C-alpha positions in Angstrom: -0.1 -0.2 -0.1 2.9 2.3 0.6 5.7 3.7 -1.5 8.0 0.7 -1.2 5.0 -1.9 -2.3 4.6 0.4 -5.3 8.4 0.3 -5.9 8.5 -3.4 -5.5 4.9 -4.5 -7.3 4.6 -1.9 -9.5 1.5 0.7 -10.2 -1.0 -2.1 -9.7 -0.3 -3.7 -6.3 -2.0 -7.1 -5.4 -5.3 -6.9 -3.9 -4.5 -6.8 -0.1 -8.0 -7.4 0.9 -7.1 -11.1 -0.1 -4.1 -11.4 2.0 -2.5 -10.1 4.9 1.2 -11.2 4.4 3.5 -11.0 1.2 7.2 -11.8 0.5 8.9 -10.4 -2.3 12.0 -12.5 -3.1 13.8 -13.5 -6.2 11.7 -11.5 -8.4 8.5 -13.2 -6.9 5.6 -12.2 -4.8 4.6 -15.1 -2.3 1.6 -14.7 -0.5 -0.4 -16.4 2.5 1.2 -19.8 3.7 3.9 -19.8 0.9 5.0 -16.4 2.4 5.1 -17.7 5.8 6.9 -20.8 5.0 9.4 -19.0 3.1 9.9 -16.4 5.8 10.6 -19.4 8.4 13.0 -21.3 6.1 14.8 -18.0 5.6 15.2 -17.5 9.4 17.5 -20.5 9.3 18.1 -23.0 12.0 15.2 -25.4 13.4 12.7 -23.2 11.4 14.1 -24.8 8.0 11.9 -27.9 8.9 9.0 -25.8 7.9 10.2 -26.5 4.4 8.3 -29.7 4.8 5.0 -27.8 4.7 5.6 -27.0 0.9 4.4 -30.7 0.3 1.1 -30.0 1.5 -1.1 -28.8 -1.4 -1.5 -25.0 -1.3 -5.2 -24.7 -1.0 -5.2 -26.7 2.2 -2.2 -24.6 3.5 -3.9 -21.6 2.7 -7.0 -22.6 4.3 -4.7 -23.3 7.6 -3.3 -19.9 6.9 -6.6 -18.4 6.9 -7.8 -20.2 10.0 -4.8 -18.9 12.0 -5.1 -15.3 10.6 -8.8 -15.1 11.8 -8.2 -16.5 15.0 -4.7 -14.7 15.8 -5.9 -12.7 18.8 -7.4 -15.8 20.5 -4.3 -18.0 19.8 -1.4 -15.4 20.4 -3.2 -12.2 22.6 -3.5 -8.9 21.6 -1.7 -5.7 22.7 -2.7 -2.3 23.1 0.6 -1.0 21.5 2.8 -2.3 18.8 6.4 -2.9 20.1 8.9 -0.7 18.8 11.7 -2.1 17.0 15.4 -2.2 18.7 18.0 -0.3 16.9 19.4 -3.3 15.6 15.9 -4.5 14.3 14.8 -0.9 12.6 16.7 -1.8 9.2 14.4 -4.9 8.7 11.2 -2.6 8.5 9.9 -0.9 5.6 10.2 2.9 5.7 
C-alpha cells in the first residue's frame, strides 16, 4: 500500500484484501502460507523444517493460514500497543 510496495510491485499492487502477508524475493511475490513458510525457512536453524509444509497442497495450506489469521488474537493474544523495534531491528522494517 505504501511507497515501497509500489516500487516492488509496480503501479497495480496485489489486492491486499485477499491476503495479509506478502514476501517479495527472487523477483517473485509470495502470499499467504507460502510467504510464511519461506520466511520461516529464511530464518534458518530449526525453522528450516517448515520446508516440509510445501508438500501440502496450497489450497489446504492457505485454508490453515486463513484459520490462524482469523483467530490470531485468540491464539496469540492482543496488545494495546505495537512494540517499537530495537535499534538493530529497525533496518528490517519498511520505511
